[in-house]
Residue, then its C-alpha position, 0 to 999 in steps of 0.5 A: m766681291s774681290a778675289t782679294a778679299g781673303i788676302n791681306p792687302a799689304s801682302a797682296a801689293g807685295i810689301s812684307a808685313p813686319a814681324p809681329i810684336v812678342m810679349a817679354q813675358a810670353d818668351t819663357k826661357k827653359e831652366t838650365t840643369t845648374q839653376k834646377v840644382e840650385r833651386k832644389v838646394k835652396k828649397a832643402w836648406k830653407r826646410i832644414a834652417g829656416y823659421k816656419f810662420d803662419v800666414a793668415c789672409p782674412a782680408l784677402i780669401p776668408l779662412s786662407h792660412s798658409t805656410c811660410t819658411e825663410t831664413g835670416k840672422n833671427r826670428d825677427a828678420a825671417r818674420a819680416k821677410c814673410q811679411s813682406a811677401n805676404p802684405l795685409c796677411s798676419v804672420t804668426a810663429v808656428k808652435 
């Protein structure tokens, strides 16, 4: 058995190995305070002025229901946003 059995052959020969590849998705960036405040204000505005819809996705998960709140020029525009965010799901108005 060789003395260098556990050593990388490239580093044993004095050759430096290239830096490891980092996926873009793995490189997470922290949210700034300004971005956090903007996100919370947008969420609060949707709760106040948005239209609410019931989203049912029986094709994906049986008996799966959730609520989608979106803003738009009118109810139909908001419903279209919810429908595009939840394809293959039934979007109905909350009563």
